[in-house]
N, CA, C, O and the ligand as a Tripos MOL2 file, in Angstrom:
@<TRIPOS>MOLECULE
protein
  265   263    67     0     0
PROTEIN
NO_CHARGES

@<TRIPOS>ATOM
      1 N         -50.8400    5.4130  -10.9210 N.3       1 MET1
      2 CA        -50.2800    4.3640  -11.7040 C.3       1 MET1
      3 C         -50.6500    2.9110  -11.1660 C.2       1 MET1
      4 O         -50.3100    2.5130  -10.0510 O.2       1 MET1
      5 N         -51.3400    2.2120  -12.0280 N.am      2 THR2
      6 CA        -51.6900    0.8310  -11.6690 C.3       2 THR2
      7 C         -51.0540   -0.0860  -12.5190 C.2       2 THR2
      8 O         -51.1350    0.0080  -13.7430 O.2       2 THR2
      9 N         -50.3660   -1.0510  -11.8850 N.am      3 ASP3
     10 CA        -49.7110   -2.1300  -12.6180 C.3       3 ASP3
     11 C         -50.6480   -3.2940  -12.7520 C.2       3 ASP3
     12 O         -51.0780   -3.8710  -11.7530 O.2       3 ASP3
     13 N         -50.9560   -3.6300  -13.9200 N.am      4 PRO4
     14 CA        -51.7990   -4.9530  -14.1240 C.3       4 PRO4
     15 C         -51.2920   -6.1510  -13.5370 C.2       4 PRO4
     16 O         -52.0290   -7.0240  -13.0790 O.2       4 PRO4
     17 N         -49.9950   -6.2100  -13.5430 N.am      5 ALA5
     18 CA        -49.3200   -7.4110  -12.9480 C.3       5 ALA5
     19 C         -48.7170   -7.1670  -11.6100 C.2       5 ALA5
     20 O         -47.5440   -7.4520  -11.3710 O.2       5 ALA5
     21 N         -49.5200   -6.6410  -10.7440 N.am      6 THR6
     22 CA        -49.0450   -6.3540   -9.4670 C.3       6 THR6
     23 C         -49.1010   -7.6330   -8.6940 C.2       6 THR6
     24 O         -50.1290   -8.2990   -8.5770 O.2       6 THR6
     25 N         -47.9040   -7.9520   -8.1540 N.am      7 PRO7
     26 CA        -47.6880   -9.1660   -7.3590 C.3       7 PRO7
     27 C         -48.5130   -9.0650   -6.0880 C.2       7 PRO7
     28 O         -48.8500   -7.9620   -5.6560 O.2       7 PRO7
     29 N         -48.8230  -10.1310   -5.5200 N.am      8 ALA8
     30 CA        -49.6760  -10.1730   -4.3200 C.3       8 ALA8
     31 C         -48.8690   -9.8600   -3.0750 C.2       8 ALA8
     32 O         -49.3420  -10.0230   -1.9500 O.2       8 ALA8
     33 N         -47.7440   -9.4450   -3.2770 N.am      9 ARG9
     34 CA        -46.8050   -9.0880   -2.1790 C.3       9 ARG9
     35 C         -47.3400   -7.8360   -1.5980 C.2       9 ARG9
     36 O         -47.7060   -6.9280   -2.3450 O.2       9 ARG9
     37 N         -47.4060   -7.7360   -0.3390 N.am     10 PRO10
     38 CA        -47.9230   -6.4860    0.3270 C.3      10 PRO10
     39 C         -46.9720   -5.4950    0.2000 C.2      10 PRO10
     40 O         -45.7830   -5.7330    0.4150 O.2      10 PRO10
     41 N         -47.4310   -4.2620   -0.1700 N.am     11 VAL11
     42 CA        -46.6400   -3.0160   -0.4420 C.3      11 VAL11
     43 C         -46.5270   -2.4530    0.8780 C.2      11 VAL11
     44 O         -47.5260   -2.3970    1.5960 O.2      11 VAL11
     45 N         -45.2950   -1.9860    1.3060 N.am     12 ARG12
     46 CA        -45.1890   -1.3020    2.4980 C.3      12 ARG12
     47 C         -45.7150    0.1220    2.3420 C.2      12 ARG12
     48 O         -45.1190    0.9790    1.6910 O.2      12 ARG12
     49 N         -46.8320    0.3130    2.9590 N.am     13 ARG13
     50 CA        -47.3750    1.6940    2.7540 C.3      13 ARG13
     51 C         -47.4870    2.2640    4.2630 C.2      13 ARG13
     52 O         -48.0570    1.6510    5.1650 O.2      13 ARG13
     53 N         -46.9170    3.4160    4.3980 N.am     14 ARG14
     54 CA        -47.0080    4.0340    5.6910 C.3      14 ARG14
     55 C         -47.8810    5.2420    5.6950 C.2      14 ARG14
     56 O         -48.1040    5.9000    4.6790 O.2      14 ARG14
     57 N         -48.3650    5.5120    6.8670 N.am     15 ASN15
     58 CA        -49.2400    6.6560    7.0330 C.3      15 ASN15
     59 C         -48.1850    7.9070    7.3930 C.2      15 ASN15
     60 O         -47.0050    7.7760    7.7190 O.2      15 ASN15
     61 N         -48.8710    9.0470    7.2570 N.am     16 CYS16
     62 CA        -48.1270   10.2520    7.4880 C.3      16 CYS16
     63 C         -47.7310   10.3140    9.0570 C.2      16 CYS16
     64 O         -48.6440   10.3890    9.8790 O.2      16 CYS16
     65 N         -46.5670   10.2880    9.4240 N.am     17 PRO17
     66 CA        -46.1790   10.2410   10.7030 C.3      17 PRO17
     67 C         -46.4770   11.4610   11.5550 C.2      17 PRO17
     68 O         -46.2710   11.5100   12.7680 O.2      17 PRO17
     69 N         -47.0000   12.4790   10.7890 N.am     18 VAL18
     70 CA        -47.3340   13.6960   11.4660 C.3      18 VAL18
     71 C         -48.7250   13.7960   11.8800 C.2      18 VAL18
     72 O         -49.0460   14.1070   13.0270 O.2      18 VAL18
     73 N         -49.6630   13.4990   10.8240 N.am     19 CYS19
     74 CA        -51.0660   13.5570   10.9760 C.3      19 CYS19
     75 C         -51.7800   12.2900   10.9270 C.2      19 CYS19
     76 O         -52.9640   12.1960   11.2510 O.2      19 CYS19
     77 N         -51.0280   11.2590   10.5010 N.am     20 GLY20
     78 CA        -51.6200    9.8290   10.6030 C.3      20 GLY20
     79 C         -52.4220    9.5970    9.3040 C.2      20 GLY20
     80 O         -53.0420    8.5510    9.1170 O.2      20 GLY20
     81 N         -52.3890   10.5760    8.4440 N.am     21 LYS21
     82 CA        -53.2250   10.3530    7.3210 C.3      21 LYS21
     83 C         -52.4710    9.3590    6.2530 C.2      21 LYS21
     84 O         -51.2430    9.3640    6.1660 O.2      21 LYS21
     85 N         -53.2320    8.5740    5.5090 N.am     22 GLY22
     86 CA        -52.4770    7.5620    4.7120 C.3      22 GLY22
     87 C         -53.4290    6.8280    3.9780 C.2      22 GLY22
     88 O         -54.6100    7.1560    4.0870 O.2      22 GLY22
     89 N         -53.0560    5.7270    3.1240 N.am     23 PRO23
     90 CA        -51.5290    5.4920    3.0550 C.3      23 PRO23
     91 C         -50.8680    6.4730    2.1810 C.2      23 PRO23
     92 O         -51.4970    7.0840    1.3170 O.2      23 PRO23
     93 N         -49.5920    6.6350    2.3930 N.am     24 LEU24
     94 CA        -48.9070    7.5880    1.6250 C.3      24 LEU24
     95 C         -48.4700    6.9130    0.2350 C.2      24 LEU24
     96 O         -48.4900    5.6930    0.0690 O.2      24 LEU24
     97 N         -48.1030    7.7590   -0.6680 N.am     25 ASP25
     98 CA        -47.5980    7.1690   -1.9380 C.3      25 ASP25
     99 C         -46.2680    6.6220   -1.6260 C.2      25 ASP25
    100 O         -45.5560    7.0460   -0.7160 O.2      25 ASP25
    101 N         -45.9220    5.5090   -2.5500 N.am     26 PRO26
    102 CA        -44.7620    4.8330   -2.2400 C.3      26 PRO26
    103 C         -43.5830    5.7860   -2.4000 C.2      26 PRO26
    104 O         -43.4820    6.4780   -3.4130 O.2      26 PRO26
    105 N         -42.7300    5.8290   -1.4560 N.am     27 GLY27
    106 CA        -41.5220    6.8010   -1.5270 C.3      27 GLY27
    107 C         -41.7650    8.0200   -0.8550 C.2      27 GLY27
    108 O         -40.7860    8.6890   -0.5220 O.2      27 GLY27
    109 N         -43.1640    8.5150   -0.5400 N.am     28 ALA28
    110 CA        -43.4460    9.6340    0.1140 C.3      28 ALA28
    111 C         -43.3530    9.5410    1.6120 C.2      28 ALA28
    112 O         -43.8610    8.5760    2.1820 O.2      28 ALA28
    113 N         -42.7280   10.4980    2.2890 N.am     29 ARG29
    114 CA        -42.5260   10.2480    3.6410 C.3      29 ARG29
    115 C         -43.4890   11.0780    4.5460 C.2      29 ARG29
    116 O         -43.6100   10.9210    5.7610 O.2      29 ARG29
    117 N         -44.2230   12.0750    3.6990 N.am     30 PHE30
    118 CA        -45.3270   12.7950    4.3880 C.3      30 PHE30
    119 C         -46.4880   12.9740    3.4940 C.2      30 PHE30
    120 O         -46.3210   12.8440    2.2810 O.2      30 PHE30
    121 N         -47.6060   13.2510    3.9630 N.am     31 CYS31
    122 CA        -48.7730   13.4240    3.0550 C.3      31 CYS31
    123 C         -48.6230   14.8180    2.3030 C.2      31 CYS31
    124 O         -49.0660   15.0260    1.1730 O.2      31 CYS31
    125 N         -47.9820   15.6840    3.0330 N.am     32 SER32
    126 CA        -48.0660   17.0550    2.3060 C.3      32 SER32
    127 C         -46.6730   17.7090    2.7140 C.2      32 SER32
    128 O         -45.8740   17.2010    3.5010 O.2      32 SER32
    129 N         -46.5170   18.9070    2.0540 N.am     33 ASP33
    130 CA        -45.2760   19.4610    2.3740 C.3      33 ASP33
    131 C         -45.3730   20.2090    3.7490 C.2      33 ASP33
    132 O         -44.3930   20.5120    4.4290 O.2      33 ASP33
    133 N         -46.6220   20.4560    4.0570 N.am     34 ARG34
    134 CA        -46.8380   20.9910    5.4300 C.3      34 ARG34
    135 C         -46.3550   20.1290    6.6110 C.2      34 ARG34
    136 O         -45.6240   20.5200    7.5210 O.2      34 ARG34
    137 N         -46.8350   18.9890    6.4700 N.am     35 CYS35
    138 CA        -46.4250   17.9170    7.4390 C.3      35 CYS35
    139 C         -44.9560   17.6420    7.5040 C.2      35 CYS35
    140 O         -44.4190   17.2400    8.5360 O.2      35 CYS35
    141 N         -44.2850   17.8760    6.3360 N.am     36 ARG36
    142 CA        -42.9310   17.6810    6.2490 C.3      36 ARG36
    143 C         -42.3430   18.7900    7.1190 C.2      36 ARG36
    144 O         -41.4430   18.5200    7.9140 O.2      36 ARG36
    145 N         -42.8140   20.0040    6.9960 N.am     37 GLN37
    146 CA        -42.2750   21.0750    7.8370 C.3      37 GLN37
    147 C         -42.5590   20.8570    9.2960 C.2      37 GLN37
    148 O         -41.6980   21.1730   10.1170 O.2      37 GLN37
    149 N         -43.7150   20.3370    9.6830 N.am     38 VAL38
    150 CA        -44.0750   20.0580   10.9350 C.3      38 VAL38
    151 C         -43.1650   19.0530   11.5700 C.2      38 VAL38
    152 O         -42.7960   19.1830   12.7370 O.2      38 VAL38
    153 N         -42.7790   17.9900   10.7630 N.am     39 ASP39
    154 CA        -41.9070   17.0340   11.2610 C.3      39 ASP39
    155 C         -40.5660   17.5540   11.4580 C.2      39 ASP39
    156 O         -39.9340   17.2260   12.4630 O.2      39 ASP39
    157 N         -40.0450   18.3850   10.5330 N.am     40 LEU40
    158 CA        -38.7860   18.9670   10.6370 C.3      40 LEU40
    159 C         -38.7940   19.8700   11.8550 C.2      40 LEU40
    160 O         -37.7950   19.8340   12.5720 O.2      40 LEU40
    161 N         -39.7970   20.6790   12.1820 N.am     41 GLY41
    162 CA        -39.9140   21.4250   13.4110 C.3      41 GLY41
    163 C         -39.7300   20.4950   14.6110 C.2      41 GLY41
    164 O         -38.9280   20.7590   15.5070 O.2      41 GLY41
    165 N         -40.4870   19.4110   14.6020 N.am     42 ARG42
    166 CA        -40.4200   18.4810   15.7860 C.3      42 ARG42
    167 C         -39.0050   18.0170   16.0100 C.2      42 ARG42
    168 O         -38.5460   17.7980   17.1310 O.2      42 ARG42
    169 N         -38.3200   17.8740   14.8530 N.am     43 TRP43
    170 CA        -37.0240   17.2360   14.8720 C.3      43 TRP43
    171 C         -36.0170   18.2230   15.6350 C.2      43 TRP43
    172 O         -35.2230   17.8810   16.5120 O.2      43 TRP43
    173 N         -36.1970   19.4500   15.1530 N.am     44 LEU44
    174 CA        -35.3930   20.4070   15.7200 C.3      44 LEU44
    175 C         -35.7290   20.7380   17.2880 C.2      44 LEU44
    176 O         -34.8570   20.9640   18.1270 O.2      44 LEU44
    177 N         -36.9700   20.7320   17.5160 N.am     45 THR45
    178 CA        -37.4700   21.0270   18.8680 C.3      45 THR45
    179 C         -36.9270   19.7910   19.7330 C.2      45 THR45
    180 O         -36.3580   20.0130   20.8020 O.2      45 THR45
    181 N         -37.0990   18.5730   19.2900 N.am     46 GLY46
    182 CA        -36.5270   17.4250   19.9800 C.3      46 GLY46
    183 C         -35.0190   17.5200   20.2450 C.2      46 GLY46
    184 O         -34.5330   17.1070   21.2980 O.2      46 GLY46
    185 N         -34.3000   18.0650   19.2770 N.am     47 ALA47
    186 CA        -32.9070   18.1790   19.3210 C.3      47 ALA47
    187 C         -32.5730   19.0480   20.3440 C.2      47 ALA47
    188 O         -31.5740   18.8370   21.0320 O.2      47 ALA47
    189 N         -33.3880   20.1240   20.5470 N.am     48 TYR48
    190 CA        -33.0690   21.1440   21.5720 C.3      48 TYR48
    191 C         -33.5470   20.6350   22.9050 C.2      48 TYR48
    192 O         -33.0740   21.1230   23.9310 O.2      48 TYR48
    193 N         -34.4260   19.7160   22.9530 N.am     49 ALA49
    194 CA        -35.0460   19.1580   24.0450 C.3      49 ALA49
    195 C         -34.0720   18.1940   24.8460 C.2      49 ALA49
    196 O         -34.1880   17.9610   26.0490 O.2      49 ALA49
    197 N         -33.1340   17.6900   24.0470 N.am     50 ILE50
    198 CA        -32.3810   16.6410   24.5690 C.3      50 ILE50
    199 C         -31.4950   17.2430   25.7010 C.2      50 ILE50
    200 O         -30.7790   18.1960   25.3920 O.2      50 ILE50
    201 N         -31.4750   16.8410   26.8200 N.am     51 PRO51
    202 CA        -30.5800   17.3690   27.8590 C.3      51 PRO51
    203 C         -29.1180   16.9640   27.5460 C.2      51 PRO51
    204 O         -28.8180   15.8570   27.0980 O.2      51 PRO51
    205 N         -28.2820   17.8990   27.8030 N.am     52 ALA52
    206 CA        -26.9130   17.7970   27.5080 C.3      52 ALA52
    207 C         -26.1800   17.2630   28.8320 C.2      52 ALA52
    208 O         -25.1640   17.8010   29.2720 O.2      52 ALA52
    209 N         -26.6950   16.3340   29.3260 N.am     53 GLU53
    210 CA        -26.0250   15.8870   30.6610 C.3      53 GLU53
    211 C         -25.0410   14.8350   30.3490 C.2      53 GLU53
    212 O         -24.0310   14.7300   31.0460 O.2      53 GLU53
    213 N         -25.2830   13.9750   29.2580 N.am     54 GLU54
    214 CA        -24.2270   13.0450   28.9030 C.3      54 GLU54
    215 C         -22.9990   13.5960   28.2820 C.2      54 GLU54
    216 O         -23.0280   14.4690   27.4130 O.2      54 GLU54
    217 N         -21.9200   13.0590   28.7550 N.am     55 GLU55
    218 CA        -20.7210   13.6040   28.0020 C.3      55 GLU55
    219 C         -20.4790   12.6750   26.6930 C.2      55 GLU55
    220 O         -20.4720   11.4470   26.7720 O.2      55 GLU55
    221 N         -20.3210   13.2470   25.7150 N.am     56 PRO56
    222 CA        -20.0590   12.5980   24.5130 C.3      56 PRO56
    223 C         -18.7460   11.9390   24.5440 C.2      56 PRO56
    224 O         -17.7080   12.5360   24.8280 O.2      56 PRO56
    225 N         -18.8220   10.6110   24.2240 N.am     57 GLU57
    226 CA        -17.5570    9.8720   24.3640 C.3      57 GLU57
    227 C         -16.8930    9.5420   22.9320 C.2      57 GLU57
    228 O         -16.0200    8.6890   22.7770 O.2      57 GLU57
    229 N         -17.3960   10.2870   21.9800 N.am     58 ASP58
    230 CA        -16.9010    9.9390   20.5870 C.3      58 ASP58
    231 C         -15.4300   10.5140   20.4930 C.2      58 ASP58
    232 O         -14.7410   10.3560   19.4850 O.2      58 ASP58
    233 N         -15.0120   11.1750   21.5890 N.am     59 ASP59
    234 CA        -13.5750   11.6580   21.3820 C.3      59 ASP59
    235 C         -12.6100   10.5280   21.8010 C.2      59 ASP59
    236 O         -13.0810    9.4590   22.1900 O.2      59 ASP59
    237 N         -11.4680   10.6970   21.7440 N.am     60 GLU60
    238 CA        -10.4810    9.6490   22.0290 C.3      60 GLU60
    239 C         -10.5160    9.4050   23.5200 C.2      60 GLU60
    240 O         -10.2760   10.2850   24.3460 O.2      60 GLU60
    241 N         -10.8410    8.1080   23.8230 N.am     61 ALA61
    242 CA        -10.9090    7.8810   25.3010 C.3      61 ALA61
    243 C          -9.4570    8.0250   25.8510 C.2      61 ALA61
    244 O          -8.4970    7.6680   25.1690 O.2      61 ALA61
    245 N          -9.3240    8.5200   27.0130 N.am     62 PRO62
    246 CA         -8.0670    8.5970   27.6060 C.3      62 PRO62
    247 C          -7.4150    7.3050   27.8610 C.2      62 PRO62
    248 O          -8.1070    6.4770   28.4540 O.2      62 PRO62
    249 N          -6.3030    6.9930   27.5530 N.am     63 PRO63
    250 CA         -5.5740    5.6360   27.7690 C.3      63 PRO63
    251 C          -5.5720    5.3830   29.3150 C.2      63 PRO63
    252 O          -5.5770    6.3130   30.1220 O.2      63 PRO63
    253 N          -5.5640    4.1990   29.6360 N.am     64 PRO64
    254 CA         -5.4760    3.7800   31.0860 C.3      64 PRO64
    255 C          -4.1600    4.3110   31.6100 C.2      64 PRO64
    256 O          -3.1400    4.3190   30.9210 O.2      64 PRO64
    257 N          -4.2180    4.7490   32.8440 N.am     65 SER65
    258 CA         -2.9670    5.2740   33.4450 C.3      65 SER65
    259 C          -1.7830    4.2310   33.4080 C.2      65 SER65
    260 O          -1.9630    3.0540   33.7170 O.2      65 SER65
    261 N          -0.7170    4.6680   33.0640 N.am     66 ARG66
    262 CA          0.4250    3.7580   33.1010 C.3      66 ARG66
    263 C           1.7220    4.3440   33.5660 C.2      66 ARG66
    264 O           2.7320    3.6420   33.6260 O.2      66 ARG66
    265 ZN        -49.7280   14.5160    7.1100 Zn       67 ZN67
@<TRIPOS>BOND
     1     1     2 1
     2     2     3 1
     3     3     4 2
     4     3     5 am
     5     5     6 1
     6     6     7 1
     7     7     8 2
     8     7     9 am
     9     9    10 1
    10    10    11 1
    11    11    12 2
    12    11    13 am
    13    13    14 1
    14    14    15 1
    15    15    16 2
    16    15    17 am
    17    17    18 1
    18    18    19 1
    19    19    20 2
    20    19    21 am
    21    21    22 1
    22    22    23 1
    23    23    24 2
    24    23    25 am
    25    25    26 1
    26    26    27 1
    27    27    28 2
    28    27    29 am
    29    29    30 1
    30    30    31 1
    31    31    32 2
    32    31    33 am
    33    33    34 1
    34    34    35 1
    35    35    36 2
    36    35    37 am
    37    37    38 1
    38    38    39 1
    39    39    40 2
    40    39    41 am
    41    41    42 1
    42    42    43 1
    43    43    44 2
    44    43    45 am
    45    45    46 1
    46    46    47 1
    47    47    48 2
    48    47    49 am
    49    49    50 1
    50    50    51 1
    51    51    52 2
    52    51    53 am
    53    53    54 1
    54    54    55 1
    55    55    56 2
    56    55    57 am
    57    57    58 1
    58    58    59 1
    59    59    60 2
    60    59    61 am
    61    61    62 1
    62    62    63 1
    63    63    64 2
    64    63    65 am
    65    65    66 1
    66    66    67 1
    67    67    68 2
    68    67    69 am
    69    69    70 1
    70    70    71 1
    71    71    72 2
    72    71    73 am
    73    73    74 1
    74    74    75 1
    75    75    76 2
    76    75    77 am
    77    77    78 1
    78    78    79 1
    79    79    80 2
    80    79    81 am
    81    81    82 1
    82    82    83 1
    83    83    84 2
    84    83    85 am
    85    85    86 1
    86    86    87 1
    87    87    88 2
    88    87    89 am
    89    89    90 1
    90    90    91 1
    91    91    92 2
    92    91    93 am
    93    93    94 1
    94    94    95 1
    95    95    96 2
    96    95    97 am
    97    97    98 1
    98    98    99 1
    99    99   100 2
   100    99   101 am
   101   101   102 1
   102   102   103 1
   103   103   104 2
   104   103   105 am
   105   105   106 1
   106   106   107 1
   107   107   108 2
   108   107   109 am
   109   109   110 1
   110   110   111 1
   111   111   112 2
   112   111   113 am
   113   113   114 1
   114   114   115 1
   115   115   116 2
   116   115   117 am
   117   117   118 1
   118   118   119 1
   119   119   120 2
   120   119   121 am
   121   121   122 1
   122   122   123 1
   123   123   124 2
   124   123   125 am
   125   125   126 1
   126   126   127 1
   127   127   128 2
   128   127   129 am
   129   129   130 1
   130   130   131 1
   131   131   132 2
   132   131   133 am
   133   133   134 1
   134   134   135 1
   135   135   136 2
   136   135   137 am
   137   137   138 1
   138   138   139 1
   139   139   140 2
   140   139   141 am
   141   141   142 1
   142   142   143 1
   143   143   144 2
   144   143   145 am
   145   145   146 1
   146   146   147 1
   147   147   148 2
   148   147   149 am
   149   149   150 1
   150   150   151 1
   151   151   152 2
   152   151   153 am
   153   153   154 1
   154   154   155 1
   155   155   156 2
   156   155   157 am
   157   157   158 1
   158   158   159 1
   159   159   160 2
   160   159   161 am
   161   161   162 1
   162   162   163 1
   163   163   164 2
   164   163   165 am
   165   165   166 1
   166   166   167 1
   167   167   168 2
   168   167   169 am
   169   169   170 1
   170   170   171 1
   171   171   172 2
   172   171   173 am
   173   173   174 1
   174   174   175 1
   175   175   176 2
   176   175   177 am
   177   177   178 1
   178   178   179 1
   179   179   180 2
   180   179   181 am
   181   181   182 1
   182   182   183 1
   183   183   184 2
   184   183   185 am
   185   185   186 1
   186   186   187 1
   187   187   188 2
   188   187   189 am
   189   189   190 1
   190   190   191 1
   191   191   192 2
   192   191   193 am
   193   193   194 1
   194   194   195 1
   195   195   196 2
   196   195   197 am
   197   197   198 1
   198   198   199 1
   199   199   200 2
   200   199   201 am
   201   201   202 1
   202   202   203 1
   203   203   204 2
   204   203   205 am
   205   205   206 1
   206   206   207 1
   207   207   208 2
   208   207   209 am
   209   209   210 1
   210   210   211 1
   211   211   212 2
   212   211   213 am
   213   213   214 1
   214   214   215 1
   215   215   216 2
   216   215   217 am
   217   217   218 1
   218   218   219 1
   219   219   220 2
   220   219   221 am
   221   221   222 1
   222   222   223 1
   223   223   224 2
   224   223   225 am
   225   225   226 1
   226   226   227 1
   227   227   228 2
   228   227   229 am
   229   229   230 1
   230   230   231 1
   231   231   232 2
   232   231   233 am
   233   233   234 1
   234   234   235 1
   235   235   236 2
   236   235   237 am
   237   237   238 1
   238   238   239 1
   239   239   240 2
   240   239   241 am
   241   241   242 1
   242   242   243 1
   243   243   244 2
   244   243   245 am
   245   245   246 1
   246   246   247 1
   247   247   248 2
   248   247   249 am
   249   249   250 1
   250   250   251 1
   251   251   252 2
   252   251   253 am
   253   253   254 1
   254   254   255 1
   255   255   256 2
   256   255   257 am
   257   257   258 1
   258   258   259 1
   259   259   260 2
   260   259   261 am
   261   261   262 1
   262   262   263 1
   263   263   264 2
@<TRIPOS>SUBSTRUCTURE
     1 MET1         2 RESIDUE 1 A MET
     2 THR2         6 RESIDUE 1 A THR
     3 ASP3        10 RESIDUE 1 A ASP
     4 PRO4        14 RESIDUE 1 A PRO
     5 ALA5        18 RESIDUE 1 A ALA
     6 THR6        22 RESIDUE 1 A THR
     7 PRO7        26 RESIDUE 1 A PRO
     8 ALA8        30 RESIDUE 1 A ALA
     9 ARG9        34 RESIDUE 1 A ARG
    10 PRO10       38 RESIDUE 1 A PRO
    11 VAL11       42 RESIDUE 1 A VAL
    12 ARG12       46 RESIDUE 1 A ARG
    13 ARG13       50 RESIDUE 1 A ARG
    14 ARG14       54 RESIDUE 1 A ARG
    15 ASN15       58 RESIDUE 1 A ASN
    16 CYS16       62 RESIDUE 1 A CYS
    17 PRO17       66 RESIDUE 1 A PRO
    18 VAL18       70 RESIDUE 1 A VAL
    19 CYS19       74 RESIDUE 1 A CYS
    20 GLY20       78 RESIDUE 1 A GLY
    21 LYS21       82 RESIDUE 1 A LYS
    22 GLY22       86 RESIDUE 1 A GLY
    23 PRO23       90 RESIDUE 1 A PRO
    24 LEU24       94 RESIDUE 1 A LEU
    25 ASP25       98 RESIDUE 1 A ASP
    26 PRO26      102 RESIDUE 1 A PRO
    27 GLY27      106 RESIDUE 1 A GLY
    28 ALA28      110 RESIDUE 1 A ALA
    29 ARG29      114 RESIDUE 1 A ARG
    30 PHE30      118 RESIDUE 1 A PHE
    31 CYS31      122 RESIDUE 1 A CYS
    32 SER32      126 RESIDUE 1 A SER
    33 ASP33      130 RESIDUE 1 A ASP
    34 ARG34      134 RESIDUE 1 A ARG
    35 CYS35      138 RESIDUE 1 A CYS
    36 ARG36      142 RESIDUE 1 A ARG
    37 GLN37      146 RESIDUE 1 A GLN
    38 VAL38      150 RESIDUE 1 A VAL
    39 ASP39      154 RESIDUE 1 A ASP
    40 LEU40      158 RESIDUE 1 A LEU
    41 GLY41      162 RESIDUE 1 A GLY
    42 ARG42      166 RESIDUE 1 A ARG
    43 TRP43      170 RESIDUE 1 A TRP
    44 LEU44      174 RESIDUE 1 A LEU
    45 THR45      178 RESIDUE 1 A THR
    46 GLY46      182 RESIDUE 1 A GLY
    47 ALA47      186 RESIDUE 1 A ALA
    48 TYR48      190 RESIDUE 1 A TYR
    49 ALA49      194 RESIDUE 1 A ALA
    50 ILE50      198 RESIDUE 1 A ILE
    51 PRO51      202 RESIDUE 1 A PRO
    52 ALA52      206 RESIDUE 1 A ALA
    53 GLU53      210 RESIDUE 1 A GLU
    54 GLU54      214 RESIDUE 1 A GLU
    55 GLU55      218 RESIDUE 1 A GLU
    56 PRO56      222 RESIDUE 1 A PRO
    57 GLU57      226 RESIDUE 1 A GLU
    58 ASP58      230 RESIDUE 1 A ASP
    59 ASP59      234 RESIDUE 1 A ASP
    60 GLU60      238 RESIDUE 1 A GLU
    61 ALA61      242 RESIDUE 1 A ALA
    62 PRO62      246 RESIDUE 1 A PRO
    63 PRO63      250 RESIDUE 1 A PRO
    64 PRO64      254 RESIDUE 1 A PRO
    65 SER65      258 RESIDUE 1 A SER
    66 ARG66      262 RESIDUE 1 A ARG
    67 ZN67       265 GROUP 0 **** ****
């Protein structure tokens, strides 16, 4: 799709974060479905790779002793 009245504004075009191919179509996050799967796999792997040493503090913090 080519717009004849395209503004000179630079369009944010990203490359595929997986294989670096690009530029991607506007709105596309990956160049192909395969790269999407790869990224998803990385995501999961990264999640597993996160060391669980830090204690989550999203729980209610214990009130100061009184
Ligand atoms: Zn790709």
